[in-house]
C-alpha positions as CSV (number, residue, x, y, z in Angstrom):
1,X,1.4,-106.8,63.6
2,X,-2.1,-104.7,63.8
3,X,-3.0,-101.8,65.4
4,X,-3.2,-102.5,68.8
5,X,-1.9,-102.3,71.8
6,X,1.7,-104.3,73.1
7,X,2.6,-104.2,75.9
8,X,5.5,-104.1,78.7
9,X,7.2,-107.3,79.6
10,X,8.4,-106.7,83.4
11,X,8.4,-110.1,86.3
12,X,7.6,-112.4,84.0
13,X,4.4,-110.9,82.5
14,X,3.1,-108.4,80.3
15,X,2.5,-104.9,81.9
16,X,0.5,-102.0,80.4
17,X,1.8,-98.3,81.2
18,X,-0.3,-95.2,82.1
19,X,0.6,-94.0,78.4
20,X,1.1,-95.1,75.0
21,X,3.2,-93.8,71.6
22,X,2.1,-94.9,68.2
23,X,4.7,-96.3,65.7
24,X,4.5,-95.8,61.5
25,X,5.7,-97.0,58.5
26,X,8.0,-94.0,58.1
27,X,7.5,-95.2,54.3
28,X,3.9,-94.6,54.4
29,X,2.4,-92.2,57.5
30,X,-0.9,-94.1,57.3
31,X,0.0,-97.1,58.0
32,X,-0.1,-97.0,62.3
33,X,1.4,-100.5,63.0
34,X,0.8,-100.2,66.6
35,X,0.4,-98.7,69.9
36,X,3.6,-99.2,72.6
37,X,2.7,-98.6,76.6
38,X,4.9,-96.1,78.0
39,X,6.5,-98.2,81.7
40,X,6.2,-95.1,84.5
41,X,8.1,-94.6,86.8
42,X,7.2,-96.8,89.3
43,X,6.9,-100.1,86.7
44,X,10.8,-99.4,86.2
45,X,11.4,-98.8,89.5
46,X,9.2,-102.1,89.8
47,X,11.8,-104.3,87.2
48,X,15.0,-102.9,88.8
49,X,13.7,-104.8,92.0
50,X,12.7,-107.4,89.5
51,X,15.9,-108.2,88.5
52,X,17.7,-107.6,91.6
53,X,16.0,-110.5,93.1
54,X,16.3,-112.9,89.7
55,X,19.7,-112.3,89.0
56,X,21.7,-114.5,91.0
57,X,19.5,-117.5,90.3
58,X,20.4,-116.9,86.6
59,X,23.2,-117.3,87.7
60,X,23.1,-120.4,89.6
61,X,21.6,-121.8,86.8
62,X,22.9,-124.0,85.1
63,X,25.7,-123.8,82.1
64,X,23.6,-126.3,79.6
65,X,20.3,-124.3,80.9
66,X,21.7,-120.9,79.7
67,X,23.5,-122.2,76.6
68,X,19.9,-124.1,75.4
69,X,17.6,-120.8,76.4
70,X,20.2,-118.7,74.0
71,X,19.9,-121.2,71.3
72,X,16.7,-121.2,71.1
73,X,16.2,-117.6,70.8
74,X,18.3,-117.3,68.0
75,X,17.2,-120.4,66.7
76,X,13.4,-118.6,66.5
77,X,15.3,-115.5,65.1
78,X,17.0,-117.0,62.2
79,X,13.3,-119.3,61.6
80,X,11.4,-116.1,61.5
81,X,13.9,-114.0,59.5
82,X,11.2,-113.2,56.8
83,X,8.6,-112.4,58.6
84,X,10.3,-110.4,61.6
85,X,12.9,-108.9,59.0
86,X,9.7,-107.9,56.6
87,X,8.3,-106.3,60.9
88,X,11.6,-104.6,61.0
89,X,12.1,-102.7,57.6
90,X,7.8,-101.9,57.2
91,X,9.2,-99.9,61.2
92,X,12.3,-98.8,60.4
93,X,12.8,-97.6,56.9
94,X,15.7,-100.5,55.8
95,X,15.2,-102.2,52.3
96,X,14.0,-105.7,52.7
97,X,16.9,-107.2,52.5
98,X,19.0,-105.0,55.1
99,X,15.9,-105.8,57.9
100,X,16.0,-109.5,57.2
101,X,19.7,-109.6,57.1
102,X,19.8,-108.0,60.3
103,X,16.6,-110.3,61.7
104,X,19.2,-113.1,60.5
105,X,22.6,-111.5,62.3
106,X,20.6,-111.3,65.3
107,X,20.1,-114.7,65.8
108,X,23.4,-115.6,65.3
109,X,24.6,-113.7,67.8
110,X,22.8,-115.7,70.3
111,X,24.4,-118.8,68.7
112,X,27.4,-117.1,69.1
113,X,26.9,-116.3,73.1
114,X,25.1,-119.5,74.1
115,X,28.2,-121.2,72.6
116,X,30.5,-119.0,75.2
117,X,28.7,-119.3,78.3
118,X,30.2,-123.3,77.6
119,X,33.4,-121.5,77.4
120,X,33.8,-119.7,80.5
121,X,37.2,-121.1,82.2
122,X,38.5,-119.6,84.5
123,X,42.7,-119.4,85.4
124,X,44.9,-120.6,87.7
125,X,48.3,-119.1,88.9
126,X,51.1,-119.6,90.7
127,X,52.1,-117.3,94.0
128,X,54.9,-115.6,95.0
129,X,53.9,-116.9,98.5
130,X,55.4,-121.0,99.1
131,X,51.9,-123.3,99.6
132,X,49.3,-121.0,98.1
133,X,47.3,-121.1,95.3
134,X,45.4,-118.4,93.2
135,X,42.3,-119.4,91.5
136,X,41.2,-116.4,89.0
137,X,37.7,-116.8,87.7
138,X,34.5,-114.4,86.0
139,X,31.5,-113.5,87.9
140,X,28.5,-111.8,86.7
141,X,28.2,-108.5,86.7
142,X,24.3,-108.2,88.1
143,X,22.0,-106.6,86.8
144,X,22.3,-104.5,83.4
145,X,20.6,-101.4,81.7
146,X,20.2,-101.9,78.2
147,X,19.3,-99.1,75.9
148,X,19.5,-99.3,72.1
149,X,18.8,-96.6,69.1
150,X,17.0,-97.2,66.0
151,X,18.7,-97.3,63.5
152,X,19.9,-101.0,64.3
153,X,16.8,-102.1,67.3
154,X,16.9,-105.7,66.7
155,X,20.8,-106.5,66.2
156,X,22.1,-103.8,69.2
157,X,19.5,-105.4,71.2
158,X,20.8,-108.5,70.2
159,X,24.5,-108.2,70.5
160,X,24.1,-106.7,74.2
161,X,21.3,-109.6,75.5
162,X,22.9,-112.1,74.3
163,X,25.4,-111.2,76.4
164,X,24.5,-110.4,79.3
165,X,22.2,-113.5,79.6
166,X,25.4,-115.7,78.0
167,X,26.6,-114.7,81.2
168,X,24.7,-114.7,84.1
169,X,23.4,-111.0,84.1
170,X,19.4,-110.0,84.4
171,X,18.3,-107.5,81.7
172,X,16.6,-104.4,82.1
173,X,15.6,-103.0,78.3
174,X,14.7,-99.7,77.2
175,X,14.6,-99.2,73.4
176,X,14.5,-97.0,71.0
177,X,10.5,-95.1,71.2
178,X,10.9,-94.9,66.6
179,X,11.4,-98.4,67.0
180,X,9.9,-100.8,69.4
181,X,8.2,-103.2,67.2
182,X,11.4,-105.2,66.8
183,X,12.0,-104.6,70.7
184,X,8.7,-106.3,71.7
185,X,9.2,-109.0,69.2
186,X,12.1,-110.1,70.5
187,X,11.0,-110.1,73.9
188,X,8.0,-111.9,73.0
189,X,10.5,-114.8,71.9
190,X,12.8,-114.8,75.2
191,X,9.3,-114.5,77.2
192,X,8.6,-118.0,75.8
193,X,11.8,-119.1,77.1
194,X,13.1,-120.7,80.8
195,X,14.3,-117.7,82.4
196,X,13.5,-116.6,85.6
197,X,11.0,-114.4,86.4
198,X,12.4,-110.8,86.1
199,X,15.7,-112.1,84.6
200,X,14.8,-110.3,81.5
201,X,11.9,-107.0,81.8
202,X,11.9,-104.8,78.6
203,X,10.5,-100.8,79.6
204,X,9.3,-99.1,77.1
205,X,9.7,-95.1,76.9
206,X,10.9,-91.9,76.3
207,X,15.3,-92.2,77.5
208,X,14.4,-89.2,80.0
209,X,12.0,-91.0,82.1
210,X,13.5,-94.8,81.7
211,X,17.0,-94.4,80.2
212,X,18.2,-92.0,83.3
213,X,16.4,-93.8,86.1
214,X,17.9,-97.1,85.3
215,X,22.1,-95.0,84.8
216,X,20.9,-93.2,87.9
217,X,19.7,-96.4,90.5
218,X,22.3,-98.1,92.9
219,X,20.5,-101.4,92.1
220,X,21.9,-101.3,88.5
221,X,25.5,-102.3,88.3
222,X,26.0,-101.7,84.7
223,X,24.7,-99.6,81.2
224,X,25.2,-99.9,78.2
225,X,24.4,-97.2,75.8
226,X,24.4,-97.0,72.1
227,X,23.3,-93.5,71.1
228,X,24.0,-90.2,70.1
229,X,27.2,-88.5,72.0
230,X,24.8,-85.7,74.0
231,X,23.3,-89.0,75.4
232,X,26.0,-90.3,76.8
233,X,27.4,-87.6,78.0
234,X,24.1,-86.9,80.2
235,X,24.4,-91.0,81.2
236,X,27.4,-90.7,82.8
237,X,26.7,-87.3,84.5
238,X,23.8,-89.2,85.5
239,X,25.8,-92.9,86.7
240,X,28.8,-91.2,88.2
241,X,27.8,-90.6,91.1
242,X,27.0,-94.4,91.6
243,X,30.3,-95.8,89.3
244,X,27.7,-97.6,87.9
245,X,29.9,-99.4,85.1
246,X,29.7,-97.8,81.1
247,X,29.9,-99.3,77.9
248,X,28.7,-96.4,75.7
249,X,29.4,-96.3,71.6
250,X,28.3,-92.9,70.4
251,X,29.1,-90.8,67.1
252,X,30.8,-91.3,64.1
253,X,32.2,-89.2,61.4
254,X,34.0,-91.9,59.1
255,X,36.2,-91.6,56.4
256,X,37.1,-93.4,53.2
257,X,39.8,-93.0,51.7
258,X,40.6,-93.7,48.0
259,X,44.5,-93.7,46.4
260,X,45.6,-93.3,43.2
261,X,46.1,-96.5,43.0
262,X,42.8,-98.0,43.4
263,X,40.4,-99.4,41.8
264,X,37.5,-97.0,40.8
265,X,34.6,-99.6,40.6
266,X,35.5,-101.1,43.6
267,X,36.2,-97.5,45.9
268,X,32.4,-96.2,45.0
269,X,31.1,-99.9,45.8
270,X,32.7,-99.3,49.3
271,X,31.5,-95.3,49.6
272,X,28.4,-96.4,47.9
273,X,28.1,-99.3,50.5
274,X,29.5,-97.4,52.9
275,X,27.8,-94.1,52.6
276,X,24.3,-95.2,51.2
277,X,23.4,-98.5,53.2
278,X,21.6,-98.1,55.0
279,X,20.1,-94.6,53.4
280,X,23.0,-93.4,55.1
281,X,21.6,-94.5,59.4
282,X,24.7,-96.0,60.1
283,X,27.1,-95.1,63.2
284,X,30.2,-97.1,60.6
285,X,28.7,-94.7,57.8
286,X,31.5,-93.1,55.6
287,X,30.1,-89.7,55.0
288,X,33.5,-88.4,54.4
289,X,35.6,-89.4,51.3
290,X,38.3,-88.3,50.9
291,X,40.2,-88.6,46.9
292,X,43.5,-88.2,46.0
293,X,43.1,-85.6,43.0
294,X,44.6,-88.4,40.3
295,X,41.2,-89.8,40.5
296,X,39.3,-87.5,42.0
297,X,37.2,-86.3,38.7
298,X,36.7,-89.6,37.5
299,X,35.8,-91.0,41.1
300,X,33.1,-88.1,41.9
301,X,31.9,-89.3,38.0
302,X,31.4,-92.5,38.7
303,X,29.4,-92.2,41.3
304,X,27.7,-90.0,41.0
305,X,26.2,-92.1,37.9
306,X,25.6,-94.7,40.7
307,X,23.9,-92.5,42.5
308,X,21.5,-91.6,39.5
309,X,20.7,-94.7,39.4
310,X,19.6,-95.1,43.0
311,X,15.9,-96.4,43.1
312,X,14.6,-95.0,46.5
313,X,10.8,-95.9,47.7
314,X,9.2,-97.4,50.3
315,X,11.2,-100.3,52.4
316,X,9.1,-103.2,51.3
317,X,8.8,-102.5,47.4
318,X,10.5,-104.4,44.9
319,X,14.0,-103.4,43.3
320,X,13.6,-100.5,46.2
321,X,17.5,-99.7,46.5
322,X,17.1,-97.5,49.3
323,X,14.4,-96.6,51.4
324,X,12.7,-93.8,53.9
325,X,14.6,-92.0,56.3
326,X,13.0,-93.2,59.8
327,X,11.1,-89.9,60.6
328,X,9.9,-86.1,60.0
329,X,12.1,-85.0,62.7
330,X,15.2,-86.7,60.8
331,X,14.4,-85.4,57.4
332,X,14.2,-81.9,58.3
333,X,18.0,-82.6,59.6
334,X,19.3,-83.8,56.6
335,X,17.9,-80.8,54.4
336,X,19.0,-78.9,56.7
337,X,22.6,-79.9,56.2
338,X,22.2,-80.1,52.4
339,X,21.7,-76.8,53.1
340,X,24.7,-75.9,55.9
341,X,26.8,-77.5,53.2
342,X,25.7,-75.2,50.5
343,X,26.6,-72.2,52.8
344,X,29.6,-73.3,53.5
345,X,30.8,-73.7,49.7
346,X,30.9,-77.6,49.1
347,X,29.7,-77.8,45.8
348,X,26.4,-80.3,45.7
349,X,26.8,-83.1,42.6
350,X,23.8,-85.0,42.9
351,X,20.4,-85.1,45.0
352,X,19.1,-83.8,48.5
353,X,15.8,-83.5,47.9
354,X,12.7,-84.5,49.6
355,X,11.0,-87.0,47.2
356,X,7.4,-86.8,46.5
357,X,5.7,-90.0,46.8
358,X,2.3,-91.6,46.3
359,X,2.2,-92.3,49.5
360,X,3.5,-90.5,52.7
361,X,6.9,-91.0,53.2
362,X,9.5,-89.5,54.3
363,X,12.2,-90.1,51.7
364,X,15.2,-88.0,49.9
365,X,18.0,-88.9,47.3
366,X,20.8,-89.2,48.1
367,X,23.2,-86.2,47.6
368,X,27.0,-85.9,46.9
369,X,28.7,-83.3,47.8
370,X,32.2,-82.4,46.0
371,X,35.0,-79.9,46.7
372,X,34.6,-79.9,50.3
373,X,37.2,-78.9,53.3
374,X,37.2,-80.6,56.6
375,X,36.6,-78.2,58.4
376,X,33.3,-78.0,57.0
377,X,30.1,-78.7,59.8
378,X,29.2,-80.8,57.4
379,X,32.3,-82.7,57.6
380,X,31.9,-82.1,61.2
381,X,29.4,-83.0,62.4
382,X,27.5,-86.8,62.5
383,X,24.8,-86.4,59.8
384,X,23.0,-89.8,60.2
385,X,21.9,-89.6,56.7
386,X,22.0,-90.5,53.0
387,X,24.6,-87.3,52.4
388,X,28.9,-87.9,52.1
389,X,30.9,-85.3,50.6
390,X,34.7,-85.7,48.8
391,X,37.3,-84.2,50.5
392,X,40.1,-83.5,47.4
393,X,43.3,-84.0,48.6
394,X,47.3,-84.3,47.1
395,X,48.3,-87.6,48.5
396,X,47.9,-90.7,50.9
397,X,50.1,-88.2,53.6
398,X,47.5,-85.6,53.7
399,X,44.2,-87.7,53.2
400,X,45.6,-89.9,57.0
401,X,46.1,-86.6,57.9
402,X,42.2,-85.4,57.1
403,X,41.0,-88.5,58.1
404,X,42.1,-88.7,61.7
405,X,41.0,-84.8,62.0
406,X,38.1,-85.5,64.0
407,X,36.8,-85.8,67.5
408,X,35.2,-89.6,66.4
409,X,36.8,-92.9,65.7
410,X,34.8,-95.4,64.8
411,X,35.7,-96.9,61.5
412,X,37.9,-95.9,58.8
413,X,38.6,-97.2,54.8
414,X,41.1,-97.0,52.2
415,X,41.0,-98.1,48.8
416,X,44.3,-98.7,47.0
417,X,46.8,-101.6,45.6
418,X,49.3,-100.3,47.6
419,X,50.3,-103.2,50.0
420,X,52.7,-100.3,52.1
421,X,50.4,-97.6,52.4
422,X,47.1,-100.4,53.3
423,X,49.6,-101.5,56.5
424,X,50.5,-98.1,57.3
425,X,46.6,-96.7,57.6
426,X,46.0,-99.9,59.7
427,X,47.9,-98.8,62.1
428,X,48.0,-95.2,62.2
429,X,44.2,-94.6,61.1
430,X,43.0,-93.4,64.4
431,X,39.9,-95.8,64.6
432,X,39.0,-98.5,66.5
433,X,37.9,-100.1,63.1
434,X,39.8,-99.9,60.0
435,X,38.6,-101.1,56.7
436,X,41.2,-102.1,53.7
437,X,39.2,-102.3,50.3
438,X,35.9,-102.4,51.8
439,X,32.9,-100.5,53.3
440,X,33.4,-98.9,56.5
441,X,29.7,-100.2,57.2
442,X,29.8,-103.6,57.7
443,X,31.6,-106.1,60.4
444,X,31.6,-109.9,62.2
445,X,29.7,-110.5,64.7
446,X,32.6,-112.4,66.6
447,X,35.4,-110.3,66.6
448,X,35.1,-106.6,69.0
449,X,33.2,-103.8,67.8
450,X,34.1,-100.0,69.4
451,X,35.9,-97.1,68.8
452,X,37.8,-94.5,70.1
453,X,37.8,-90.5,71.1
454,X,34.3,-89.7,71.1
455,X,33.1,-92.5,69.5
456,X,33.1,-95.2,72.2
457,X,33.5,-94.9,76.5
458,X,34.4,-98.1,77.9
459,X,35.2,-101.7,77.6
460,X,34.7,-103.6,73.3
461,X,31.3,-105.1,72.3
462,X,31.0,-108.2,70.9
463,X,32.6,-111.7,71.1
464,X,35.3,-112.6,73.1
465,X,35.8,-108.7,74.3
466,X,32.7,-108.6,75.5
467,X,32.7,-110.4,79.0
468,X,35.4,-107.5,80.0
469,X,31.6,-105.8,80.6
470,X,29.8,-108.3,81.2
471,X,31.2,-110.3,83.9
472,X,33.6,-108.7,86.9
473,X,36.8,-110.8,87.6
474,X,38.0,-112.9,90.9
475,X,40.9,-113.9,92.8
476,X,40.8,-116.5,95.5
477,X,44.0,-117.2,97.0
478,X,43.8,-120.8,99.0
479,X,46.6,-121.7,101.1
480,X,47.0,-126.0,101.2
């Protein structure tokens, strides 16, 4: 990508906006990736109208053709994962390996839901009334607004767009303005497929205009959103009068529990991958490390040594293990939480500094606090950065209580060699995804994903459960 203007895709054509936003590399803010068009209110309404017209045409398209479209998108994403992964890392700041992996995984989402196109099977039931037959089938929900965050700019979009198209819906895609390049690259691939004009639309712009317009429209049948709790609540409030179906993945404050019998090397690796991969900018990140007294000191010493060896720098440089945070505002927020943690009495063991780089970069050293309490603001708020806090506890029972003591419930993990504790934790952790001897960050694409409490609202994402959101059930009765 060079420093050109990238347009929105609406009703089967590329469309300029009234304004543009600059997309800059967080590893080097002098590196201008490009300018990205911002959709006007009139353009958003026009795209909604085009989607309403296109959706029944796409829904009536034969299953094999719909399968082939999704399969082709997945094929191209996987074939170009090195190229597109580099551009993703350039604009978002995650390491090259993570960027390439995200694009490859995005292709797998399209492959999975291409197969689901051919598995759309209905059901039959016997009626309680003689001579009556019952058929049960799923139909497309209609027009779907897809609103995605900046931290997984291609994967999150793909795991929403792929099932929406697979089940015969039209899509209005509003990506985060911080990472529009990945959204545009995905759209460019989709634009070359045999979709009726208006079936898929890219609407770049800010949430206050584009996102609210989608949520407020009576012509939009569903909104699939990933982002903050506050934004999710605003979307729900705007959508409520029209009774729009909602699927929302929001905040988290995930815990990794380390018990007395844990393999400490494994625990350290799980904590490092869970809390610091992706520069800690994952909704599944384990920012609360709940450790029993017997292994507390050893765990902190070994994790500190691990963090001391981490190479932080430009995302595309060889050997870099942690790239920059996404922008200056996120960096400032992270550094504020470092000060908050100190004031609250947590002990900063290592890191938490803005690192000076040869280029202008938003880099900080990975931070580890110790001697934390679960009631600290540091351990209540979703920080969304490379910051974790160790909370010492007496035993398993206290660890489970502390783990569940949060308004969120996305992921939770435990490191233990005890089958009894592992089984009990799986059953009693108040989270949608539970990990045993694994990092809290890292899920598969063919099974349900989502959380509890303030982390999620509505049907689960991914896997066969995606049909619960992107389709609606119809029950038909026939007298023979």
